[in-house]
MARVO-472455 format. One record per residue: x, z, y of N, C-alpha, C in turn; residue in one letter; residue number from 1. Coordinates in steps of 0.1 Angstrom, whole numbers, plus 5000, padded with zeros to 4 digits. Atoms other than C-alpha are relative to their C-alpha. Layout:
<lumvexs>
X,Z,Y,X,Z,Y,X,Z,Y,A,NUM
...
</lumvexs>
This chain:
<lumvexs>
4999,5004,4986,3597,4845,5962,4988,5003,5008,M,1
5011,4998,4991,3576,4856,5991,5003,4993,5013,A,2
4998,5007,4987,3570,4837,6023,4999,5011,5011,E,3
5000,4990,4989,3580,4859,6053,5004,4992,5013,L,4
4995,5005,4987,3584,4852,6090,5014,5006,5002,S,5
4986,4995,4996,3619,4856,6105,4999,5014,5005,Y,6
5001,4986,4995,3607,4888,6123,4997,5010,4989,R,7
5003,4991,5011,3592,4903,6091,5012,5001,4991,D,8
4988,4999,5008,3625,4895,6073,5009,5011,5006,A,9
4992,4989,4994,3642,4918,6098,4996,5013,4995,V,10
5005,4987,5005,3620,4947,6089,5003,5002,4985,A,11
4997,4999,5014,3624,4939,6052,5014,5003,4997,A,12
4985,4997,5002,3662,4939,6054,5003,5014,5003,G,13
4998,4986,4997,3662,4972,6072,4994,5010,4990,I,14
5007,4991,5009,3637,4988,6049,5007,5000,4987,A,15
4993,5001,5013,3656,4976,6018,5012,5010,5001,Q,16
4988,4992,4999,3688,4993,6030,4997,5015,5003,E,17
5003,4986,4998,3671,5025,6043,4995,5007,4988,M,18
5005,4994,5012,3654,5030,6010,5011,5002,4990,A,19
4988,4999,5010,3687,5024,5991,5009,5011,5004,R,20
4989,4991,4996,3709,5046,6012,4994,5009,5011,D,21
5005,4990,4991,3697,5078,6030,5008,5002,5013,E,22
4991,4999,4988,3727,5076,6054,4996,4990,5011,R,23
5003,5011,4990,3712,5045,6071,4989,5006,5009,V,24
5009,4996,4989,3695,5055,6104,4998,4988,5010,V,25
5004,5011,4992,3679,5033,6130,4996,5006,5014,F,26
5003,4995,4987,3678,5038,6168,5000,4988,5010,L,27
5001,5010,4989,3668,5018,6199,4988,5002,5008,G,28
5012,4999,4991,3642,5012,6226,4988,4994,4993,E,29
5013,5004,5005,3606,5010,6213,5000,4995,4986,D,30
4999,5004,5014,3616,5005,6177,4990,5007,4991,I,31
5008,4991,5008,3594,5033,6164,4985,4996,5000,G,32
5015,5001,5000,3557,5036,6173,4996,4986,5004,A,33
5003,5013,4995,3557,5002,6191,5003,4989,4990,A,34
4996,5010,5010,3573,4984,6162,5009,4989,5005,G,35
4991,5009,4994,3598,4967,6184,4994,4991,5010,G,36
5005,5008,4990,3594,4946,6215,4996,4986,4995,V,37
5002,5012,5007,3595,4915,6192,4992,5002,4987,F,38
5008,4996,5012,3575,4933,6165,5009,4997,4987,K,39
4991,5002,5011,3605,4931,6142,5002,5013,4991,T,40
4998,4987,5007,3604,4968,6131,4987,5007,4997,T,41
5013,4995,5002,3567,4973,6124,5000,5007,4986,V,42
5001,4993,5012,3561,5000,6097,5011,5009,4996,G,43
4988,4992,5004,3596,5015,6096,4998,5015,5003,L,44
5002,4986,4996,3586,5047,6115,4991,5007,4990,L,45
5009,4994,5009,3557,5053,6092,5006,5003,4986,D,46
4994,4999,5013,3577,5048,6061,5012,5010,4999,R,47
4987,4992,5001,3610,5066,6070,5000,5012,5009,F,48
5001,4988,4992,3599,5091,6096,5009,5000,5013,G,49
4992,5000,4987,3612,5100,6131,5014,5006,4999,P,50
4986,4995,5001,3643,5117,6118,5010,4988,4998,R,51
4991,5011,5002,3657,5083,6107,4997,4988,5008,R,52
5003,5011,4991,3639,5059,6130,4997,5006,5014,V,53
5001,4992,4987,3644,5071,6166,4999,4991,5012,R,54
5001,5007,4987,3632,5057,6199,5009,5007,5009,D,55
4989,4995,4991,3658,5061,6226,4995,4997,5015,T,56
5002,5004,4986,3658,5061,6264,5005,4986,5003,P,57
4995,5014,4997,3664,5028,6282,5014,5001,5006,I,58
4986,4999,4996,3701,5031,6282,5009,4994,4988,S,59
4992,5007,5011,3723,5007,6262,5013,5009,4997,E,60
4988,4992,5002,3753,5030,6267,4996,5012,4991,L,61
5004,4988,5009,3734,5060,6252,4997,4995,4986,A,62
5003,5005,5013,3722,5039,6223,5013,4998,4992,I,63
4988,5003,5008,3757,5027,6213,5009,5012,5000,L,64
4993,4988,5001,3773,5060,6222,4996,5009,4988,G,65
5006,4992,5011,3750,5078,6198,5003,4994,4986,A,66
4998,5007,5013,3754,5051,6171,5015,5001,4996,A,67
4986,4999,5003,3792,5052,6174,5003,5014,4994,M,68
4997,4986,5005,3793,5090,6170,4994,5002,4986,G,69
5006,4998,5013,3769,5088,6140,5008,4993,4989,A,70
4991,5008,5010,3791,5061,6123,5013,5007,4997,A,71
4987,4993,5002,3822,5082,6128,4998,5013,4992,M,72
5002,4987,5007,3806,5113,6112,4992,4998,4987,T,73
5006,5001,5013,3792,5098,6080,4987,4992,4998,G,74
5013,5008,5001,3760,5079,6088,5003,4985,5001,L,75
4999,5014,4999,3754,5042,6087,4990,4995,5009,R,76
5011,5003,4991,3735,5035,6119,4998,4985,5003,P,77
5003,5013,4995,3717,5004,6130,4995,5002,5014,I,78
5004,4998,4986,3714,5002,6168,4995,4987,5005,A,79
5006,5012,4994,3691,4977,6186,5002,5000,5015,E,80
4999,5003,4985,3700,4963,6220,4989,4989,5002,I,81
5012,5009,5000,3667,4946,6230,5003,4986,5002,M,82
4996,5013,4998,3682,4915,6245,5015,4999,5000,F,83
4986,5001,5001,3717,4903,6238,5007,5000,5014,S,84
4995,5000,4986,3722,4898,6276,5004,5014,5004,D,85
4998,4986,4996,3721,4936,6279,5012,5006,4993,F,86
4987,4996,5005,3753,4939,6258,5010,5002,5012,L,87
4991,4998,4988,3769,4935,6292,5000,5014,5006,A,88
5002,4987,4995,3756,4969,6301,5009,5010,4992,C,89
4993,4990,5009,3775,4986,6272,5012,4993,4994,C,90
4989,5008,5006,3803,4961,6266,5013,5008,4999,W,91
4988,4991,5002,3830,4988,6271,5000,5006,4986,D,92
5000,4994,5013,3818,5005,6240,5002,4990,4989,Y,93
4998,5011,5010,3817,4972,6221,5014,4996,4999,V,94
4987,5007,5000,3850,4958,6232,5012,5010,5000,A,95
4989,4990,4999,3871,4990,6238,4999,5011,4990,N,96
5001,4988,5008,3857,5016,6215,4996,4997,4985,E,97
5005,5002,5014,3836,5005,6185,5009,4990,4992,I,98
4992,5010,5007,3858,4975,6177,5014,5005,4997,S,99
4986,4996,5002,3891,4994,6179,5002,5014,4994,K,100
4999,4986,5005,3884,5029,6165,5008,5000,4986,T,101
4994,5000,5013,3894,5020,6129,5015,4997,5001,R,102
4986,5003,4999,3927,5005,6140,5007,5011,5007,Y,103
4993,4990,4992,3936,5031,6166,5001,5014,4993,M,104
4999,4987,5008,3930,5060,6141,5007,4997,4987,T,105
4993,5003,5012,3950,5042,6114,4991,5002,4987,N,106
5009,4999,5011,3919,5041,6092,4994,5014,4997,G,107
5006,4987,5002,3910,5078,6095,4985,5000,5002,Q,108
5015,5002,4998,3876,5067,6108,4997,4985,4997,F,109
5006,5014,5001,3856,5037,6097,4988,4999,5010,T,110
5011,5002,4990,3828,5022,6118,4989,4992,4994,M,111
5011,5007,5007,3799,5012,6095,4988,4999,5009,P,112
5010,5001,4989,3777,5002,6125,4995,4986,5001,L,113
5006,5013,4998,3753,4973,6129,4993,5000,5014,V,114
5007,5001,4987,3743,4963,6164,4991,4987,4999,I,115
5010,5011,5001,3711,4941,6162,4996,4997,5015,R,116
5004,5004,4987,3701,4921,6192,4993,4986,5000,T,117
5007,5013,4999,3677,4893,6202,5008,4991,5009,A,118
4991,5009,4993,3697,4863,6213,4994,4986,5003,N,119
5004,5014,4999,3692,4828,6227,4988,4998,5009,G,120
5010,5005,4990,3668,4808,6248,4988,4993,4992,A,121
5012,5007,5005,3636,4788,6243,4987,5007,5001,G,122
5013,4992,4999,3611,4815,6251,4997,5003,5015,S,123
5003,5000,4986,3611,4811,6289,5002,5014,5006,R,124
4997,4987,4995,3626,4846,6296,5009,5000,5012,F,125
4992,5001,4988,3648,4833,6324,5015,5003,4997,G,126
4985,5001,5001,3686,4833,6330,5006,5014,4995,A,127
4994,4987,5004,3691,4871,6324,4995,5005,4987,Q,128
5005,4996,5013,3672,4873,6291,5001,4988,4990,H,129
5001,5012,5008,3680,4839,6275,5014,4995,4995,S,130
4986,5005,5003,3718,4837,6270,5003,5001,4985,Q,131
4994,4999,5013,3735,4830,6237,5014,5005,5002,S,132
4988,4994,4997,3764,4853,6237,5009,5003,4988,V,133
4992,4998,5012,3779,4851,6202,5014,4997,5003,E,134
4986,5003,4997,3810,4836,6217,5007,5012,5008,N,135
4994,4988,4994,3815,4868,6238,5006,5009,4989,W,136
4996,4991,5011,3817,4889,6206,5011,4994,4991,A,137
4990,5007,5009,3838,4863,6187,5014,5002,5006,M,138
4987,4999,4994,3866,4869,6212,5006,5014,4998,A,139
4995,4987,5001,3869,4906,6204,5004,5003,4986,I,140
4995,4996,5013,3891,4916,6174,4993,5013,4995,P,141
5006,4988,5005,3875,4941,6151,4985,5000,4999,G,142
5015,5001,5000,3839,4929,6154,4997,4988,4991,I,143
5005,5011,5008,3821,4908,6128,4988,4995,5007,K,144
5011,5006,4992,3796,4883,6142,4992,4991,4991,V,145
5009,5006,5009,3766,4871,6123,4988,4995,5008,V,146
5012,5005,4993,3737,4848,6134,4992,4991,4990,A,147
5007,5007,5010,3712,4838,6107,4990,4990,5006,P,148
5010,5011,4996,3689,4807,6109,4987,5001,4992,A,149
5012,5000,5009,3663,4815,6081,4996,5014,4997,S,150
5005,4987,5004,3642,4844,6070,5008,5006,4988,P,151
4993,4995,5011,3661,4846,6037,5014,5005,5004,A,152
4987,4996,4995,3694,4848,6055,5000,5012,5009,D,153
5002,4988,4992,3681,4874,6079,5000,5012,4991,V,154
5000,4988,5009,3673,4898,6051,5013,5002,4993,K,155
4987,4999,5008,3704,4890,6030,5012,5004,5008,G,156
4989,4997,4992,3729,4890,6058,4999,5013,5007,L,157
5002,4987,4993,3714,4921,6075,5004,5011,4990,L,158
4997,4990,5010,3717,4940,6042,5016,5001,4998,A,159
4985,5000,5001,3754,4929,6039,5006,5007,5012,A,160
4994,4994,4988,3761,4939,6075,4999,5015,4999,A,161
5002,4985,5001,3746,4974,6069,5010,5006,4990,I,162
4991,4994,5010,3768,4979,6038,5014,4998,5004,R,163
4986,5002,4996,3799,4967,6056,5007,5012,5006,D,164
4993,4989,4994,3825,4993,6065,5004,4998,5015,P,165
4996,5003,4986,3832,4976,6099,4988,4997,5008,D,166
5011,5003,4991,3811,4970,6130,4996,4985,4999,P,167
5006,5014,5000,3788,4939,6129,4991,4999,5011,V,168
5010,5004,4990,3770,4923,6158,4991,4989,4993,L,169
5010,5008,5007,3739,4908,6143,4990,4993,5010,F,170
5008,5007,4990,3723,4881,6165,4988,4994,4994,F,171
5013,5006,5005,3686,4873,6158,4995,4991,5011,E,172
5004,5010,4990,3674,4842,6176,4985,5002,5004,H,173
5014,4997,4995,3642,4849,6197,4991,4988,4996,K,174
5009,5011,5003,3628,4814,6192,4997,4997,4985,S,175
5002,5002,5015,3630,4817,6154,4991,5011,4994,L,176
5008,4988,5005,3610,4850,6151,4987,4995,4993,Y,177
5012,5004,5006,3578,4831,6143,5001,4991,4988,A,178
4998,5009,5011,3593,4807,6118,4999,5007,4987,T,179
5002,4995,5013,3586,4812,6081,5008,4993,4990,K,180
4992,5006,5011,3605,4807,6049,4999,5009,4988,G,181
5000,4992,5013,3608,4819,6013,5012,5010,5000,E,182
4990,4989,5001,3627,4852,6008,4999,5005,4986,V,183
5000,4995,5014,3638,4864,5974,4993,5014,4999,P,184
5006,4986,5003,3618,4894,5960,5011,5009,4996,D,185
4991,4990,5004,3636,4926,5954,5012,5001,5009,G,186
4988,4999,4992,3671,4934,5966,5006,4987,5002,E,187
4995,5013,4996,3686,4905,5984,5012,5003,5010,H,188
4988,4998,4992,3722,4905,5998,5007,4987,5000,V,189
4992,5012,4999,3741,4875,6011,5014,5004,5006,E,190
4987,4996,4995,3779,4877,6016,5003,4996,5014,P,191
4996,5004,4987,3793,4877,6051,5011,4990,4999,L,192
4988,5009,5000,3817,4849,6060,4999,4988,4991,G,193
5002,5012,5009,3802,4822,6038,4990,4991,5006,R,194
5009,5010,4995,3788,4791,6053,4991,4994,4989,A,195
5009,5007,5009,3760,4771,6037,4998,4986,5003,K,196
5002,5014,4999,3758,4734,6032,4985,4997,4997,V,197
5014,5002,5002,3721,4726,6038,4996,4986,4996,L,198
5003,5015,5003,3723,4688,6035,5014,4994,4999,R,199
4987,5006,5002,3751,4667,6022,4999,4984,5002,R,200
5000,5014,4997,3758,4632,6036,5015,4995,5000,G,201
4987,5006,5002,3788,4608,6035,5007,4996,5013,D,202
4994,5006,4988,3793,4597,6071,5005,5009,5011,D,203
4996,4990,4990,3795,4627,6094,4997,5014,4996,I,204
5003,4986,5002,3795,4665,6094,4995,5006,5013,T,205
5005,4993,4989,3773,4684,6118,5000,5015,4997,I,206
4999,4985,5002,3780,4722,6122,4992,5007,5010,V,207
5009,4993,4991,3754,4745,6137,4999,5014,4997,A,208
5002,4985,5001,3744,4781,6141,4986,5004,5005,L,209
5012,4994,4996,3711,4800,6143,4989,4989,5004,A,210
5011,5009,4997,3684,4781,6162,5004,4985,5000,A,211
4996,5013,5000,3705,4750,6163,5001,4994,4986,M,212
5000,5005,5014,3704,4747,6125,4988,4991,4997,V,213
5012,5009,5002,3668,4734,6123,5001,4988,5009,P,214
4999,5012,4991,3675,4711,6153,5010,4990,4994,R,215
4990,5009,5006,3706,4697,6135,4994,4993,4988,A,216
5007,5006,5012,3685,4691,6103,4990,4989,5005,L,217
5009,5010,4994,3659,4673,6124,5007,4988,5004,Q,218
4992,5011,4995,3685,4652,6140,5006,4992,4989,A,219
4995,5007,5012,3700,4643,6106,4989,4991,4994,A,220
5011,5008,5005,3666,4631,6095,4998,4987,5008,D,221
5002,5011,4991,3663,4609,6126,5012,4990,4998,V,222
4989,5009,5002,3698,4595,6121,4999,4992,4987,L,223
5002,5007,5012,3691,4586,6085,4989,4990,5001,Q,224
5011,5010,5000,3658,4570,6092,5002,4989,5010,A,225
4998,5010,4989,3667,4552,6124,5012,4991,4999,Q,226
4987,5007,5000,3703,4543,6118,5008,5000,4988,H,227
4993,5000,5013,3712,4549,6082,5013,5007,5001,R,228
4988,4991,5000,3738,4575,6092,4997,5012,4991,I,229
5001,4989,5009,3742,4600,6064,5008,5012,5004,S,230
4993,4988,4994,3749,4635,6078,5000,5011,4990,A,231
4999,4986,5006,3761,4667,6062,4997,5010,5011,T,232
5003,4990,4991,3747,4697,6079,5004,5014,4995,V,233
4995,4988,5004,3765,4730,6077,4995,5011,5009,V,234
5004,4988,4993,3750,4764,6087,5012,5010,4999,D,235
4988,4991,5000,3780,4786,6097,4995,5014,4995,L,236
5006,4987,5003,3758,4818,6094,5008,5011,5006,R,237
4992,4990,4993,3787,4839,6107,5012,4994,5006,S,238
4988,5005,4993,3815,4833,6132,5012,5008,4996,L,239
4989,4991,5005,3836,4863,6121,4994,5008,4989,V,240
4990,5010,5004,3845,4860,6094,4995,4986,4999,P,241
5004,5014,4999,3845,4822,6096,5004,4993,4987,L,242
4997,5006,5013,3843,4802,6064,5007,4986,5003,D,243
4992,5012,4997,3870,4777,6072,5001,4991,4988,T,244
4999,5009,5012,3872,4765,6036,4989,4990,4999,Q,245
5012,5009,5001,3837,4751,6035,5001,4990,5012,T,246
4999,5009,4988,3841,4737,6071,5010,4989,4998,L,247
4989,5010,5001,3874,4720,6065,4997,4990,4988,L,248
5003,5009,5011,3863,4706,6031,4990,4989,5003,A,249
5011,5010,4996,3832,4689,6046,5006,4991,5010,E,250
4994,5009,4990,3852,4675,6075,5009,4990,4994,V,251
4990,5009,5007,3879,4661,6053,4992,4989,4992,V,252
5008,5009,5008,3851,4645,6031,4994,4989,5009,R,253
5006,5010,4992,3834,4627,6060,5009,4994,5011,T,254
4990,5005,4989,3862,4624,6086,4995,5001,5014,G,255
5006,4999,4987,3839,4632,6115,4992,5013,5002,R,256
5007,4987,4998,3827,4665,6130,4993,5000,5013,L,257
5008,4997,4988,3800,4673,6155,4996,5015,5000,F,258
5005,4986,4999,3794,4709,6166,4988,5001,5009,T,259
5012,4999,4993,3760,4719,6179,4999,5015,5005,V,260
4999,4987,4994,3762,4750,6202,4989,5003,5010,E,261
5009,4997,4990,3735,4767,6222,5007,5007,5012,E,262
4993,4994,4989,3760,4786,6243,5006,4990,5009,N,263
4994,5010,4991,3775,4770,6274,5013,4994,4995,P,264
4989,5007,5006,3802,4745,6267,5014,5007,5002,R,265
4987,4994,4997,3831,4764,6284,5003,5012,4990,L,266
4996,4989,5009,3848,4786,6257,4990,5003,4990,C,267
5009,4998,5011,3820,4781,6232,5007,5001,4987,G,268
4994,4999,5013,3825,4787,6195,5004,4987,4995,W,269
4996,5013,5005,3827,4750,6189,5014,4996,5004,G,270
4986,5003,4996,3860,4749,6209,5010,5006,4990,A,271
4991,4994,5010,3876,4773,6183,4999,4991,4988,E,272
5000,5008,5013,3863,4752,6154,5007,4987,5002,I,273
4993,5013,4997,3875,4720,6171,5015,5002,4999,S,274
4986,4997,5001,3909,4737,6174,5005,5001,4986,S,275
4996,4997,5014,3910,4748,6138,5001,4986,4992,I,276
5001,5012,5007,3899,4714,6125,5012,4990,5004,V,277
4989,5009,4995,3924,4695,6147,5014,5004,4995,T,278
4987,4995,5005,3953,4717,6136,5001,4998,4985,E,279
4999,5000,5014,3944,4718,6099,4998,4987,4993,E,280
5002,5013,5007,3932,4683,6091,4999,4988,5010,C,281
4999,5010,4990,3941,4661,6120,5000,4986,4994,F,282
4998,5014,5005,3951,4631,6099,4988,4996,4991,F,283
5012,5004,5007,3918,4632,6080,4988,4996,5009,H,284
5010,5003,4990,3898,4627,6112,5000,4985,5003,L,285
5001,5014,4996,3885,4592,6120,4996,4999,5014,D,286
5003,5001,4986,3875,4601,6155,5002,5015,5006,Q,287
4999,4987,4995,3879,4631,6179,4987,5008,4997,P,288
5011,4991,5002,3857,4662,6173,4991,4999,5012,V,289
5010,5000,4989,3825,4660,6194,4992,5013,5001,V,290
5008,4988,4997,3809,4691,6209,4987,4997,5007,R,291
5013,5001,4993,3772,4692,6218,4996,5014,5004,I,292
5003,4987,4996,3763,4722,6239,4991,4999,5012,S,293
5008,4999,4987,3742,4734,6269,5010,4998,5011,T,294
4991,5000,4988,3756,4728,6304,5005,5013,5004,P,295
4994,4988,4996,3777,4754,6320,4992,5005,5013,H,296
5009,4996,4989,3748,4767,6342,4991,5012,4994,I,297
5010,4991,5004,3724,4797,6341,4988,4993,4995,P,298
5012,5007,5006,3694,4788,6320,4988,5002,5008,L,299
5012,4999,4992,3663,4780,6340,4988,5005,4991,P,300
5012,4996,5007,3629,4794,6331,4989,4990,5001,A,301
5011,5011,4998,3608,4764,6343,4999,4992,4987,A,302
5003,5007,5012,3592,4745,6315,5008,4987,4998,D,303
4994,5013,5001,3606,4711,6323,5015,5001,4998,A,304
4985,4999,5001,3642,4721,6329,5004,5008,4988,T,305
4996,4993,5012,3642,4746,6301,5000,4991,4988,G,306
5001,5009,5011,3631,4719,6277,5012,4991,4999,S,307
4989,5010,5000,3658,4695,6287,5013,5007,4996,I,308
4987,4993,5003,3685,4722,6285,5000,5004,4985,N,309
5000,4994,5013,3674,4738,6252,4990,4993,4990,I,310
5011,5004,5009,3641,4724,6238,5003,4987,4992,G,311
4999,5013,5007,3653,4689,6229,5014,4998,4994,S,312
4987,5001,5005,3686,4698,6214,5002,4991,4988,T,313
4999,5009,5011,3678,4679,6182,5002,4986,5005,S,314
4998,5014,4994,3675,4648,6204,5014,4998,5005,G,315
4986,5001,4996,3708,4655,6220,5010,4997,4989,K,316
4992,5003,5012,3724,4657,6186,4999,4986,4996,V,317
5002,5014,5004,3709,4624,6176,5006,4990,5009,A,318
4994,5009,4990,3719,4607,6208,5015,5000,4999,L,319
4985,4999,5000,3755,4619,6208,5006,4995,4987,V,320
4995,5004,5013,3760,4614,6171,4998,4985,4999,V,321
5003,5014,5002,3743,4580,6171,5009,4991,5008,G,322
4992,5009,4992,3762,4566,6200,5015,5002,4998,T,323
4986,4998,5002,3796,4582,6193,5005,4996,4986,T,324
4996,5004,5014,3797,4578,6155,4999,4986,4998,A,325
5001,5014,5003,3784,4543,6154,5009,4992,5009,L,326
4990,5007,4992,3807,4533,6182,5013,4998,4992,A,327
4988,5001,5008,3835,4540,6157,4997,4995,4986,S,328
5004,5007,5013,3816,4521,6129,4999,5009,4988,A,329
5002,4991,5011,3807,4551,6108,4988,4996,4991,T,330
5013,5003,5007,3773,4537,6098,5002,4988,4990,C,331
4999,5011,5010,3772,4516,6066,4990,4990,5003,P,332
5010,5011,4998,3754,4483,6065,5004,4991,5011,G,333
4997,5010,4991,3752,4455,6089,4997,5004,5015,D,334
5001,4997,4986,3751,4454,6127,4986,5003,5005,D,335
5014,4998,4996,3713,4455,6128,4996,5014,5001,A,336
5004,4986,5000,3713,4493,6123,5006,5007,5012,V,337
4993,4993,4989,3734,4500,6154,4991,5003,5011,S,338
5008,4998,4989,3717,4517,6183,5004,4992,5012,P,339
4996,5008,4989,3737,4494,6206,4991,4987,5000,F,340
5009,5011,5000,3712,4467,6195,4986,5004,5004,N,341
5013,4995,4996,3683,4488,6205,4999,5001,5016,A,342
5001,4999,4986,3668,4490,6240,5002,5015,5004,S,343
4998,4986,4995,3675,4520,6262,4987,5009,4998,D,344
5013,4992,5002,3638,4530,6259,4999,5005,4986,A,345
5000,4996,5014,3641,4531,6221,5009,5012,4998,T,346
4991,4989,5001,3671,4554,6224,4995,5013,5006,I,347
5006,4988,4994,3654,4577,6248,4989,5006,4992,V,348
5011,4995,5008,3623,4579,6226,5006,5007,4988,D,349
4995,4994,5012,3644,4587,6196,5007,5013,5003,F,350
4994,4987,4996,3662,4614,6216,4989,5011,5001,V,351
5011,4991,5000,3628,4630,6221,4998,5008,5013,G,352
5002,4993,4988,3628,4639,6258,4986,4998,5006,Y,353
5014,5002,4996,3592,4627,6262,5000,4994,5014,G,354
5002,5005,4986,3583,4623,6299,5012,5003,5009,D,355
4989,4996,4991,3617,4636,6311,5013,4993,4994,H,356
4988,5006,5005,3644,4610,6301,5012,5005,5006,P,357
4988,4993,4995,3679,4623,6305,5007,4991,5010,P,358
4990,5008,4992,3703,4612,6332,5011,4996,4991,D,359
4989,5004,5009,3728,4591,6314,5013,5007,5002,P,360
4987,4993,4998,3756,4610,6330,4999,5015,4998,K,361
5001,4986,5002,3743,4644,6320,4995,5003,4986,W,362
4990,4991,4995,3753,4667,6304,5014,4998,4994,P,363
4988,5003,5007,3781,4649,6286,5011,4994,5008,Y,364
4990,5007,4992,3801,4636,6315,4996,4986,5004,G,365
5003,5014,4994,3803,4601,6330,5000,4990,4988,A,366
5002,5010,5011,3790,4580,6301,4986,4993,5002,R,367
5013,5007,4999,3762,4554,6300,4992,5004,4988,D,368
5010,4995,5010,3732,4557,6277,5005,4997,4986,V,369
4994,5003,5013,3752,4542,6248,5012,5008,4997,N,370
4988,4991,5003,3780,4568,6251,5013,4994,5005,G,371
4988,5006,4995,3804,4544,6267,5005,5006,5013,T,372
4996,4995,4987,3826,4559,6294,4997,4991,5012,P,373
5003,5008,4988,3814,4549,6328,5011,4998,5009,A,374
</lumvexs>
């Protein structure tokens, strides 16, 4: 095992597959000599040369057009779109061409193409460079959608995506690039479409993706320490294919589900999971599914408002889980562990908003600080 940063794991995954298969090529803006705008591709140009690592003009359409043609003619391209927000500039290729070619040619052409992109907020890039758009891609048939949370998963899932015969949108979270973790030495491949249970508890199930996974784990620690709520935390890792077996098994076991999404609430991926769980195991649920997400607004760049929207998500998880789950008596033990016996200040402190306590009616609708409908 070696300790790598999330960004170095990106380069390691690409290098592993380029060394393994000479058909793998890599193209995008500033990926060569500059080593990537987020320094995720350092060393690849020196190792594999300009024939296989190609800097492109600033044109998302050109990048994906070239990558699509390469995939249709025998190569296995990796295309980088610098910010996931810029997928909007080339969405026609993603939604109408790349995702549909295999189907529309009756399998005469495959599309072994990976589109890597930096996704998500938390780095103060403003509303046009901070969106979480995995739910955009999830709505398009024919595209696989992957969003890793750890360096090991970055390397392993990226390798699997490059080997896949179908197009994969690979979302790397910007706020995770500096995080570090152990990554297996040698060849490392993780299967697509398999969720990972990171922590097993008996009272509730928390499902998260990408940067929300460490926040969910932090919230689970707070819930256990402060209120003796035992939480299972599931890292989905990919939205398409979606590991419904693991998801449903954990929900049936605990009877309560909370989804933690960075994307805006309206039409977020948690809505689809809520639908699946409600349809498949309704009578195993002890309470309605609870979705925790960002508000349906453009993300601000200002420090204070950005932190309340994104930076304290682990606190939001703890607040909503603590008030909703305990309201339906999920917590074992006596009444003394309930947050309803704590002061409002204690609840705000445990949420972690610091000097910016939340409006009790935001962003979860008209509820007081204990989660009771106002």
